C-alpha positions as a Markdown table, in Angstrom:
| # | Residue | x | y | z |
|---|---|---|---|---|
| 1 | Met | -70.4 | 5.1 | 71.2 |
| 2 | Glu | -68.3 | 6.6 | 74.0 |
| 3 | Asn | -67.2 | 3.2 | 75.2 |
| 4 | Lys | -66.1 | 2.3 | 71.7 |
| 5 | Thr | -64.0 | 5.4 | 71.5 |
| 6 | Arg | -62.5 | 4.8 | 74.9 |
| 7 | Ala | -61.7 | 1.1 | 74.0 |
| 8 | Asn | -60.0 | 2.3 | 70.8 |
| 9 | Leu | -57.9 | 4.9 | 72.7 |
| 10 | Glu | -56.9 | 2.2 | 75.2 |
| 11 | Leu | -56.0 | -0.2 | 72.4 |
| 12 | Gly | -53.9 | 2.5 | 70.7 |
| 13 | Ala | -52.1 | 3.3 | 73.9 |
| 14 | Gln | -51.4 | -0.3 | 74.5 |
| 15 | Ile | -50.0 | -0.7 | 71.0 |
| 16 | Ala | -47.8 | 2.4 | 71.5 |
| 17 | Ile | -46.5 | 1.1 | 74.8 |
| 18 | Ala | -45.7 | -2.4 | 73.2 |
| 19 | Ile | -43.9 | -0.6 | 70.3 |
| 20 | Ala | -41.9 | 1.6 | 72.7 |
| 21 | Ile | -40.9 | -1.5 | 74.8 |
| 22 | Val | -39.8 | -3.3 | 71.6 |
| 23 | Val | -37.7 | -0.3 | 70.5 |
| 24 | Val | -36.0 | 0.1 | 73.9 |
| 25 | Ala | -35.3 | -3.6 | 74.1 |
| 26 | Gly | -33.8 | -3.5 | 70.6 |
| 27 | Val | -31.5 | -0.7 | 71.4 |
| 28 | Leu | -30.4 | -2.4 | 74.6 |
| 29 | Val | -29.7 | -5.8 | 72.9 |
| 30 | Lys | -27.9 | -4.0 | 70.1 |
| 31 | Arg | -25.6 | -2.3 | 72.6 |
| 32 | Gln | -24.8 | -5.5 | 74.3 |
| 33 | Val | -24.2 | -7.5 | 71.1 |
| 34 | Phe | -22.5 | -4.7 | 69.0 |
| 35 | Pro | -20.9 | -2.3 | 71.5 |
| 36 | Ser | -19.4 | 0.8 | 70.0 |
| 37 | Pro | -15.6 | 1.4 | 70.1 |
| 38 | Ser | -14.1 | 2.3 | 73.4 |
| 39 | Arg | -15.0 | 5.9 | 74.2 |
| 40 | Thr | -14.4 | 8.6 | 76.7 |
| 41 | Asn | -15.8 | 12.0 | 77.2 |
| 42 | Ala | -12.6 | 13.8 | 76.3 |
| 43 | Pro | -12.7 | 16.6 | 73.8 |
| 44 | Gln | -11.8 | 15.4 | 70.3 |
| 45 | Ile | -8.7 | 16.6 | 68.5 |
| 46 | Asn | -9.2 | 17.9 | 65.0 |
| 47 | Ala | -7.0 | 18.4 | 61.9 |
| 48 | Gly | -5.0 | 21.6 | 62.2 |
| 49 | Glu | -4.4 | 21.2 | 66.0 |
| 50 | Lys | -1.0 | 20.4 | 67.4 |
| 51 | Leu | -0.6 | 16.9 | 69.0 |
| 52 | Asn | 1.7 | 17.3 | 72.0 |
| 53 | Val | 3.5 | 14.0 | 72.7 |
| 54 | Pro | 6.3 | 14.1 | 75.3 |
| 55 | Asn | 9.7 | 12.9 | 73.9 |
| 56 | Val | 8.6 | 13.0 | 70.3 |
| 57 | Asp | 10.7 | 15.2 | 68.0 |
| 58 | Trp | 8.3 | 15.9 | 65.2 |
| 59 | Glu | 10.9 | 17.8 | 63.3 |
| 60 | Arg | 13.2 | 14.6 | 63.2 |
| 61 | Asn | 10.3 | 12.4 | 62.2 |
| 62 | Glu | 9.3 | 14.8 | 59.4 |
| 63 | Lys | 6.0 | 13.0 | 58.8 |
| 64 | Ser | 4.3 | 10.5 | 61.4 |
| 65 | Leu | 1.4 | 8.1 | 61.2 |
| 66 | Val | 0.0 | 8.0 | 64.8 |
| 67 | Phe | -2.1 | 5.2 | 66.1 |
| 68 | Phe | -4.2 | 5.3 | 69.2 |
| 69 | Leu | -5.0 | 1.8 | 70.2 |
| 70 | Gln | -6.1 | 0.0 | 73.4 |
| 71 | Lys | -5.7 | -3.7 | 74.4 |
| 72 | Gly | -9.1 | -5.2 | 74.5 |
| 73 | Cys | -10.5 | -2.9 | 71.7 |
| 74 | Arg | -12.0 | -5.3 | 69.2 |
| 75 | Tyr | -12.0 | -2.6 | 66.5 |
| 76 | Cys | -8.4 | -2.0 | 67.0 |
| 77 | Thr | -7.8 | -5.9 | 66.6 |
| 78 | Ser | -10.0 | -6.1 | 63.5 |
| 79 | Ser | -8.3 | -3.1 | 61.9 |
| 80 | Ala | -4.7 | -4.5 | 62.5 |
| 81 | Pro | -4.3 | -6.1 | 59.0 |
| 82 | Phe | -5.1 | -2.7 | 57.4 |
| 83 | Tyr | -2.9 | -0.9 | 59.8 |
| 84 | Arg | 0.0 | -3.2 | 58.9 |
| 85 | Gln | -0.4 | -2.2 | 55.2 |
| 86 | Leu | -0.6 | 1.5 | 56.3 |
| 87 | Ile | 2.7 | 1.1 | 58.2 |
| 88 | Ala | 4.4 | -0.7 | 55.3 |
| 89 | Asp | 3.3 | 2.0 | 53.0 |
| 90 | Ala | 4.4 | 4.8 | 55.3 |
| 91 | Ser | 7.8 | 3.2 | 56.0 |
| 92 | Asn | 8.5 | 3.1 | 52.3 |
| 93 | Lys | 7.9 | 6.8 | 52.1 |
| 94 | Asn | 10.0 | 7.6 | 55.2 |
| 95 | Val | 7.0 | 8.3 | 57.4 |
| 96 | Lys | 7.5 | 7.2 | 60.9 |
| 97 | Ser | 4.9 | 5.2 | 62.9 |
| 98 | Leu | 4.0 | 5.9 | 66.6 |
| 99 | Ala | 1.5 | 4.0 | 68.7 |
| 100 | Ile | -0.1 | 5.5 | 71.9 |
| 101 | Leu | -1.8 | 3.2 | 74.2 |
| 102 | Pro | -3.3 | 3.8 | 77.7 |
| 103 | Asn | -2.1 | 0.3 | 78.8 |
| 104 | Ser | 1.1 | -0.4 | 80.8 |
| 105 | Ala | 4.2 | -0.5 | 78.6 |
| 106 | Thr | 4.4 | -4.3 | 78.8 |
| 107 | Glu | 0.8 | -4.9 | 77.9 |
| 108 | Ala | 1.1 | -2.4 | 75.1 |
| 109 | Arg | 4.3 | -4.0 | 73.6 |
| 110 | Gln | 2.7 | -7.5 | 73.9 |
| 111 | Tyr | -0.5 | -6.2 | 72.3 |
| 112 | Leu | 1.4 | -4.6 | 69.4 |
| 113 | Gln | 3.3 | -7.8 | 68.8 |
| 114 | Ser | 0.2 | -9.9 | 68.8 |
| 115 | Leu | -1.2 | -7.6 | 66.1 |
| 116 | Glu | 2.1 | -7.8 | 64.2 |
| 117 | Leu | 2.3 | -4.1 | 64.1 |
| 118 | Pro | 5.9 | -2.9 | 63.3 |
| 119 | Ile | 5.7 | 0.4 | 65.1 |
| 120 | Asp | 8.7 | 2.7 | 65.2 |
| 121 | Asp | 8.0 | 4.3 | 68.5 |
| 122 | Leu | 5.6 | 3.5 | 71.5 |
| 123 | Gln | 4.3 | 6.0 | 74.0 |
| 124 | Ile | 2.1 | 5.3 | 77.0 |
| 125 | Gly | -0.6 | 7.9 | 78.0 |
| 126 | Ser | -4.3 | 8.4 | 78.6 |
| 127 | Leu | -6.6 | 9.0 | 75.6 |
| 128 | Ala | -8.0 | 12.1 | 77.2 |
| 129 | Ser | -4.4 | 13.8 | 77.5 |
| 130 | Tyr | -4.2 | 13.7 | 73.8 |
| 131 | Lys | -7.8 | 14.7 | 73.1 |
| 132 | Val | -8.8 | 11.4 | 71.6 |
| 133 | Asn | -12.2 | 10.2 | 72.5 |
| 134 | Gly | -11.9 | 6.6 | 71.7 |
| 135 | Thr | -10.0 | 3.9 | 70.0 |
| 136 | Pro | -9.0 | 3.1 | 67.4 |
| 137 | Ala | -7.8 | 6.5 | 66.0 |
| 138 | Val | -5.3 | 7.2 | 63.4 |
| 139 | Met | -3.6 | 10.5 | 62.7 |
| 140 | Phe | -1.3 | 11.9 | 60.1 |
| 141 | Val | 1.0 | 14.4 | 61.7 |
| 142 | Asp | 3.4 | 16.8 | 59.9 |
| 143 | Arg | 7.0 | 17.9 | 61.0 |
| 144 | His | 5.6 | 20.6 | 63.2 |
| 145 | Gly | 3.3 | 18.2 | 65.2 |
| 146 | Ile | 0.1 | 19.5 | 63.5 |
| 147 | Val | -2.5 | 16.8 | 62.9 |
| 148 | Arg | -3.1 | 17.0 | 59.1 |
| 149 | Ser | -5.7 | 14.3 | 59.0 |
| 150 | Val | -7.5 | 12.2 | 61.7 |
| 151 | Trp | -9.8 | 9.1 | 61.6 |
| 152 | Phe | -11.8 | 7.8 | 64.6 |
| 153 | Gly | -13.3 | 4.3 | 64.7 |
| 154 | Ala | -12.9 | 1.0 | 62.8 |
| 155 | Ala | -11.0 | 1.3 | 59.6 |
| 156 | Pro | -12.5 | -1.4 | 57.3 |
| 157 | Glu | -15.4 | 0.9 | 56.0 |
| 158 | Arg | -12.9 | 3.8 | 55.4 |
| 159 | Glu | -9.9 | 2.0 | 53.9 |
| 160 | Lys | -10.1 | 3.7 | 50.5 |
| 161 | Glu | -10.8 | 7.2 | 51.9 |
| 162 | Met | -7.7 | 6.8 | 54.3 |
| 163 | Arg | -5.5 | 5.4 | 51.6 |
| 164 | Asp | -6.4 | 8.2 | 49.1 |
| 165 | Lys | -5.9 | 11.0 | 51.8 |
| 166 | Leu | -2.6 | 9.5 | 53.0 |
| 167 | Asp | -1.3 | 9.3 | 49.5 |
| 168 | Gln | -2.0 | 13.0 | 49.1 |
| 169 | Leu | -0.3 | 13.8 | 52.5 |
| 170 | Tyr | 2.7 | 11.6 | 51.8 |
| 171 | Glu | 3.3 | 13.6 | 48.6 |
| 172 | Ala | 2.7 | 17.0 | 50.2 |
| 173 | Asp | 5.8 | 19.2 | 50.9 |
| 174 | Asn | 7.9 | 17.0 | 48.6 |
């Protein structure tokens, strides 16, 4: 009887080890096949905080739609058609668009052109300096430089939420 109990325990342990190996292998494969958006360890900016961008006069802009993108970010690229629509809607409401990229100025301009994003202003800077922990990120910023709303990650699953919130923000203070 003791040998049977021991055999059952050994079998159970082997099954548990096999399951653990399958789970760990699955996680590793998922990370390789479906990597998450570009991330840093920088603290994340939140709605209500001021976005400090050198050479940007928030008062003059009144309201701004700010895009944090990065060349090579597949989520930035896949979200571009939606961003084009957002920029067109924003432009019709006198909302300025600004893109901030960590790439060189030449690379950033070429990347925005390849995405066909008609951005009003381009700034170059590290994500961490703006408290942005990954790309893509989109922010709605008021005339005081205060972030009124922020979205991190790919846009497709959040398009309706973003449109509804932006419609509210476009109308605010009018």
